Steps between C-alpha positions, in 0.01 A plus 500: 500500500212722620313425818183427294692250278645338812150454641369349171790262479444385860135460428560288189761274682246457789217429249708245307550313826130505629312476166577125432329403835197716413475379146511145620219561724299646221595221255673747257842482346755707684562707179139607490519607863819693450340692205201575713721636783682709243170646393425588877837660543431701185222687687761652739805521256405639165748475210735313727674297223567809299597742781710255709796344323581239761148353479497506124842322491397226729173444313674479159768284648242263641338472164829422332570240780150344445557449131846354560347249746228422246760399234704314776191278590454361154595131476648460157515130542122497517492697173731250335276223605205675356423383145494723200126441467439631857705811433315552183175501700640768728600710218163452323329611830682830494429558133134442577527749800646764257233428240219520757652821649484674158147382458395611835658845458323546160165383643509737783633789276803559730841660416766260364696506831221276646640208290813513709293532829293188408792285392762583754619234742642610832744230626611749769170444687458133374821379676421635856146363470629149404739512789237601742272211384796258526473366147793688346727184502228251411455372148178712451676805644800459276265465195320828600840666550631390153182623338512820700865551394414451130211763552744739676746487221225559236353781714833676542569476126155635427554783756830590343339522146212694618722753683721548188202545268325756722823687565632531142279299275666317215811683461883487489513540879275204556718289270809596690325417831396156365863436392624592852249262656610226255856570591413468862348159461799388279729606782297314756511181277883531460537547878296195561720289264818636661374440852395135416844445331681623815294266726563210268882555509518598863246277690695533824467872509125527470469478874593877509150572342314266726665522836275610782573563852886569466621827670523696169177353357654439173192349334286819599760720354515302174124511469494883550795551257294285242185713575654840463717415200191415310295786642778732397526357149122538461521871596792562263299350207177674585321188631292493817712403801244239607564329165865479593433373841259232369760375250770501768297271715416271216879487395596396852210237514602366166872463584464368860234228542591423868457846648273434794709633773579842332149519376375473861745786610387720216131432571559589868663832418258585212170391639602580857573868425517643158200337316244624779624848458436485136139386548449776754654741260240385240220597737674841563489582126117533513271745651247305697250786472471438126356158564187672622428610148219280344650525163843381614332202701279405195799506254703293731237239541450488118879451442526234769188321347643517146847384616348209667275409212773518251721254702202272572409477138861449381546253789289251322821416292652360821264196443751390244790519750617278794407765743278371784144612531557687817786692335277574201240655734769707667643637161233788427560637856879446521589639151 
């Protein structure tokens, strides 16, 4: 590790400790403050994520951990209690978002990639914000999380298809890549079935996955094994590692309903150390000097406005759901 990398790492760790206090005073989510802090560090450390392997690793690990925790937070009992008509409204909402994104792109004469920008849902930012506001475990928070999870899956699927199309078009290579992705999801499904069968036949042994506080921290180890097995599988089959991490968290949440103790430990490790480093790393990726360009600022404002309007118009569909009025008001901003 070079002296410059050591100084940057120390600065990031110090910032991850101080920023939550500053953000609270400014009435901002901690994640927003951490990204802003990363932008500030970028003035002094240019191309840090690309020139410093330790910083890049910790930032990417933080993103993987964040996606795992997002999957782990999903309450599948709440989803089971949600009626089919309610889920149909959620899916119709995203269908409307995709349709409006296509219309907005055509209306503004923008490249096709803007469809992806307008329709994407970032659950990686949604979960920390819901935690900061204290509504993640509430009924409204869980509904927003479920809707955001559906949007994340759709967004990742669309991103994969876009990447394949722009990389090789409609070709044999694209077909092979799609078959590999399909094989990955089949293996994930089979692992889920095998895991649930094991828990069914060995109920007394599931404590090894949930124990927290013992000297060997068996539950923490089990979670990290689960995380990296799925991340490795994703890499082998050419799928984004964050998809594997998200699915790993969802699998664990689906199998173990009473996981409060181990979830608290994982949250402490993730949000206490790794996740803040990821958000600071997000800020480090950008050159803050470019934000002084009028064209960039104007385009950013237009994109933000279009994204908000698309979700506000599509959000009218939530009038046919059981979501509370306050949650419906939050949807365009949250998603």
